[in-house]
C-alpha positions as CSV (number, residue, x, y, z in Angstrom):
1,X,46.0,5.9,-25.5
2,X,43.2,8.4,-25.6
3,X,39.6,8.2,-26.9
4,X,37.2,5.5,-25.9
5,X,39.8,3.4,-24.2
6,X,41.7,4.4,-21.1
7,X,45.3,3.5,-20.3
8,X,44.1,2.8,-16.8
9,X,41.7,0.2,-18.0
10,X,43.9,-1.6,-20.5
11,X,43.6,-1.8,-24.3
12,X,40.4,-3.8,-24.5
13,X,38.3,-2.2,-21.8
14,X,36.4,1.0,-22.5
15,X,36.6,4.0,-20.2
16,X,33.0,3.7,-19.0
17,X,33.2,6.6,-16.6
18,X,34.2,9.0,-19.4
19,X,31.7,7.4,-21.8
20,X,28.9,7.9,-19.2
21,X,29.8,11.6,-18.8
22,X,29.9,12.2,-22.5
23,X,26.8,10.2,-23.5
24,X,24.3,13.0,-23.1
25,X,21.7,10.8,-21.5
26,X,21.3,8.4,-18.6
27,X,19.7,5.1,-18.1
28,X,19.0,2.6,-15.3
29,X,17.8,-1.0,-14.9
30,X,15.2,-1.9,-12.4
31,X,13.4,-5.0,-11.3
32,X,9.9,-5.8,-12.3
33,X,6.9,-7.6,-10.8
34,X,7.4,-10.3,-13.4
35,X,10.9,-10.9,-11.9
36,X,9.5,-11.2,-8.4
37,X,6.8,-13.6,-9.6
38,X,9.4,-15.8,-11.3
39,X,11.7,-15.8,-8.3
40,X,9.0,-16.4,-5.8
41,X,7.2,-19.1,-7.8
42,X,3.8,-17.5,-7.6
43,X,1.6,-17.3,-10.7
44,X,0.3,-13.9,-11.7
45,X,-3.4,-14.8,-11.3
46,X,-2.8,-16.0,-7.8
47,X,-1.3,-12.7,-6.5
48,X,-4.1,-10.8,-8.3
49,X,-6.8,-12.8,-6.5
50,X,-5.2,-13.3,-3.0
51,X,-3.6,-10.3,-1.2
52,X,-1.8,-12.7,1.2
53,X,-0.1,-14.4,-1.7
54,X,0.9,-11.0,-3.2
55,X,2.5,-10.1,0.1
56,X,4.3,-13.4,0.3
57,X,5.5,-13.1,-3.3
58,X,7.3,-9.9,-2.4
59,X,8.6,-11.3,0.9
60,X,10.1,-14.3,-0.8
61,X,11.1,-12.7,-4.1
62,X,12.7,-9.5,-3.1
63,X,15.6,-11.1,-1.1
64,X,16.2,-13.6,-4.0
65,X,16.2,-10.6,-6.4
66,X,18.8,-8.8,-4.3
67,X,20.9,-11.9,-3.9
68,X,20.9,-12.4,-7.7
69,X,21.5,-8.8,-8.8
70,X,23.1,-7.1,-5.8
71,X,22.9,-3.3,-5.8
72,X,23.5,-3.1,-9.5
73,X,19.8,-3.3,-10.4
74,X,17.3,-1.1,-8.7
75,X,14.8,-3.0,-6.5
76,X,11.2,-2.5,-7.4
77,X,8.8,-0.9,-5.0
78,X,6.1,-3.0,-3.5
79,X,2.9,-2.6,-5.5
80,X,-0.5,-4.1,-6.1
81,X,-0.6,-6.6,-9.0
82,X,-0.4,-5.1,-12.5
83,X,-4.0,-5.3,-13.7
84,X,-4.8,-3.8,-17.1
85,X,-8.4,-2.9,-18.0
86,X,-9.2,-1.1,-14.8
87,X,-10.9,1.6,-16.9
88,X,-13.2,-0.9,-18.6
89,X,-13.7,-2.9,-15.4
90,X,-15.0,0.4,-13.8
91,X,-17.6,0.4,-16.5
92,X,-18.8,-3.1,-15.7
93,X,-16.7,-5.5,-17.8
94,X,-15.7,-8.5,-15.8
95,X,-12.0,-9.3,-15.5
96,X,-10.6,-12.7,-16.0
97,X,-7.5,-14.1,-14.3
98,X,-6.4,-17.2,-16.3
99,X,-3.9,-19.6,-14.8
100,X,-0.6,-19.1,-16.6
101,X,-1.7,-15.9,-18.3
102,X,-2.3,-12.2,-17.9
103,X,-5.4,-10.5,-16.8
104,X,-8.1,-10.1,-19.5
105,X,-11.7,-9.0,-19.7
106,X,-14.9,-10.3,-21.0
107,X,-15.9,-9.3,-24.5
108,X,-19.4,-8.3,-23.6
109,X,-19.8,-4.6,-23.4
110,X,-23.4,-4.9,-22.3
111,X,-22.6,-4.0,-18.6
112,X,-20.5,-1.0,-19.8
113,X,-23.3,0.2,-22.0
114,X,-25.8,0.0,-19.1
115,X,-23.3,1.9,-16.9
116,X,-23.0,4.7,-19.4
117,X,-26.7,5.1,-19.7
118,X,-27.1,5.7,-16.0
């Protein structure tokens, strides 16, 4: 049989090698910091506030990630915690790190306005 299915793969299994070659695009799957946090058991706010815990999260989480996914999913690079609002923090807004949530910022723009006036 020709087409999407290969006789080498049986009637019900697509010929993935051929489909990949003809797709016209490529894709990949990679790990994320959220996966490392879940596997290591560390909350996001803790690794953002304590560099030693951030290091420990990767040391604990990366081997568990590899054990779970093998080489089929690209391992993420070690990185600092994902913190949004760095731009507004640079202008004086305070960042918040709530337990069980993602980083946020204070609503007051007064420090930012003062910084812009300098």
